[in-house]
N, C-alpha and C positions, 0 to 999 in steps of 0.2 A: 153408596144404598148396600148393606149389607144383611146376609141372610138371616135371616129370626128363627129361631126354632119354635116351634107351635107343636103344642102338647096337641093340641085338640086333631091335628090330623098326621102325630106320627104312631102310624098302623102297628110298630112291634111294640112302643109306649106302652100305646091303648090294651094293646093284650095282655100286658106284663100286670097293669094294672087290674085287668078285670080278673087273672087269677091271684092275684091279691085280696080282691076284695069279694073274692068265692071262699077262699080261705077264710075272710076275718066274720063275713055272714053264715059260714057254719059252725064257727066257734062260738057265735053268739045266737046258735039254735034257731038261724031265719030261711026261710028259704029262699036262695040268694036267685035273684032275676040275673043273675051273672051267668047262670049256665046258659039260659035261654038266647043270652045276647051272643054268646061264643058260636052257638050251636046255628043260628040265624045268620052270622056274619063272616063267619069266618073258616066253615066248610064249603067243599063244591073248589072250581076253580075259576071264580070272580076275579077282575083286579084288585081287589082289597084283598085276597089271598095269596096271591102272586106277592104281591110287595112284601105282604107280613114272611114270607114264608125267605125273604132277602135278610130279614131283618133277624127273621130266627138260626138263620145259616151265621149269621156273624156270632150270636150271643153261643151259638153250638160249639166254634170252632175258639178255643185257646192253647197259649203255650205251640203252637207251630212255628215252624222256621219260616224267616225274613222270604224265603220267594214263595212260600205257598202263601204265608198273607197277602202278598201282593198280589196273587193269582186272584186267591178270593175277593180282594175288590173290586179287582178287574174285571171279575164274572159277575160281580151283584152287579155293580154300574151298568153295564153292557145287557143284562136282563132288564133291567131298570129300564130304559129308553125303549124298548120293545113294550110296554105295558101302557093301554091305552088313558091317555093323564086326565082329558074329561072323565072319563067313564070311570077312574080311581076315584076321581072328585066326589063325584056325585055319592058313591057309595061311603066315602069317608061321612060324607053330610049323613046319611041313612044312619050310619051307626051311633053317632056323636047326638042324633035325635033319640035311640034306643034308649042310650046311657040315660040322658036326661027324664026320658019318661021314668026311669026308676030309682036313680040316685040323684044329688045335689052335685051340680059338678065341681065347684068348689072343692068341698070335701072329696071328691074323685080323683079329681087330680092332684090332692095334696098330697096323697100316698106314695111315701118315697120306694124308691128301686136303686139295687146296687150297679146297675148297668145303665145309668142311668146319660151317662157320662155317651158311653159308646152308643146307644140309641139317638141323640141326640144329633152327634156328629153324623153318623149315616144319614140321617134326617133330612139335615143342613146340605152334606154333600148330594144326595138325589136331587133334591129343591134346586140346590146352583148347577146341576147338569140336566134338567128338565125344563129349566125355566127358561122361558121364549126368549127372555130379554136380556142378554148373554152380558150388556154392558154395563150392568149393574153389580156384575160378580166382583168381591174383591179374591185377587189373589193367592191373597196373604192366611184368608180365610179359607181358603179351600186347604193348603199347605198341613193346616193347624187341627183341620175335621180330620184329613189322611191320617196325620200323626197321632191320633186320639184312635183313631180306628187301630191299625198297627201294634200301638203299643198294647192295646185292648188282646187284639191277638197272637201278638206275640211274649206279652209281658215284657216288655225288652226298650228301655228310653229310646227314642228314635232320633238321627239326625236331620232336621227339619232343609238342609241343603238339598240332600241326599232325595227327602221324600218331595223338593220341589222339582227335582229332575227326573225321578219316577212319574210325576204329573205330567209335566211337560210331554215325554217321552209316549204317555198313555194317549194325553189329548188330541196327539199330532194325528192321529191313525183314525179321527175320525172325522165326521165331514164337515163343509166349509163353514158351516155358523161356529159351529163346537168349536174348530179350531182360534175362533176370532179367543179362548180364555188361556190354549196354548200361549196365542199373540201377549195376550198380557202377563204373563209369566215371562215370556223372552224379557220382555221390558223391564219389566221392575228387575232382574235377575242384570241383565245386561246395565241397567244403571248404578246397581253397585258396583258389580264388575268392574266397570270402566268409568269411575267418575270423574277420572284423572285427563278424559282425551277433550279434544278440544271441540268448542260447540257443533263446529261444523262434519266433524267424524259420527261427535254422538246423532246425528240430524243423519247421516246417511243410514246409521247403522238400525236404527228406526226404522226408514224405508226399506231396509234388506229385510226385515222382518215383518214388516207388515204389508208388504207388497204381495206375501203368500208366494203362489206360480205364477203369477201374472209377468209372466216372460216380458210381454210388450211395454210395461209401466215400468221394470227395471229398467229396459234397455231403455227407456226415454229418459228415465231420471239423471243414468249412468251417462249419457250422450250429453246430456245439460250440464253434468257436472264438468264435463271432460272441457266442453267447451269455456266455463265461465274459466275452469284452473287454467288452462294455454293462455288464455288471455292475462290472467293475472302473473304468471310464468313470464309473459313476456313482458309486459310494465315495469314489474318488479326488477329483471335482468335489469335494465336500463339505469340502473341506483348503482349496480354492481361495478369497481373498480378492478376489482383484478379480474386483467384479461384472460385466462384460463380456464376461472368459475365461470365467466362472462358464458365461453365459448361450449360449454359442456350445457350451461342453462339452455341456449340455443339450441342445441342435440334435442334436450327433454322437450325443448315447447313443440320439436318439429315433430318427435316422435307417438306427441300425444294428440290422437285421431280417432274419431268417432266409431260406438261396435256396428257390425253394418247388422239391416237385418234377419240375415238368416242364422247369424251367431249367437249362442244360450248364452245367458250371463250367467259368469261363474264364482267362486269365492276368491280366484286370482285377480277380478275386474273390481273387487270390492278393497281386496289387499292394498293393487297400485291406488285408489283414492283414495284410502287412508293416508299411504307416504307421500301424495302431493300435498295431501293437506298439510302434515308434516315441514314437506319444502317451503309452500309458501308460509307457513307461520314464521319460518324461519328466514325467509328474506324479509320478509316486514317488520322483524327485530335487526335488520342491518343498519 
């Protein structure tokens, strides 16, 4: 399932449309209800106003350096996570109700705005972040949203691989649930980068990524694989005819031992497993 943009819930877009509606009403010499709607919903320190200021901040910053653009997006998403989403949802509902009382909503939302792509991308990025059902988030969508926003801020074309790397780094700092997004990024990235690996190697890489900081789970996984590999090496070495190679394989088999409970799982353990898988694969081909 993909995150879909909703004009009816995009605070920044709605404000832009209200301003344009105000201008149109004034040119047509009409009393504009847009003024009272803006005064009612976009003043004070409400959740709606707090979110609107995030959109406003994005629109006001253009042609900034790449580093500053990254900082802006990081700051905006950080502030967004602190807004009461239940309260914000109610205030958006009240805002739309006020608009419906004065305007035809289809005509109102048909008004064009030049910053639509940036506004829509920010809405989707924040929606993905604040959505409790993280399993539905498509990592590639997030890359596209952030790329669009960075291009808006810097007015420069973005390298999507660089954007993906920055998203992985950013989300890895967050709480446990939000880190699931990071794992999605890593899994997708690893599938592209390591597509030529053995099936077993891909599987163990996935487990290392998704196990996160669970040392107990990682240790159990590594030990289980080590036992299986040791059995395979011992079994397959019996088919080797070269006595020298056979002796070396016996030494390898003896050196494979479980990781003790107090030992921390490191990258070196992963590297050893990957090499053992290569060895077993070569033995099977003999």
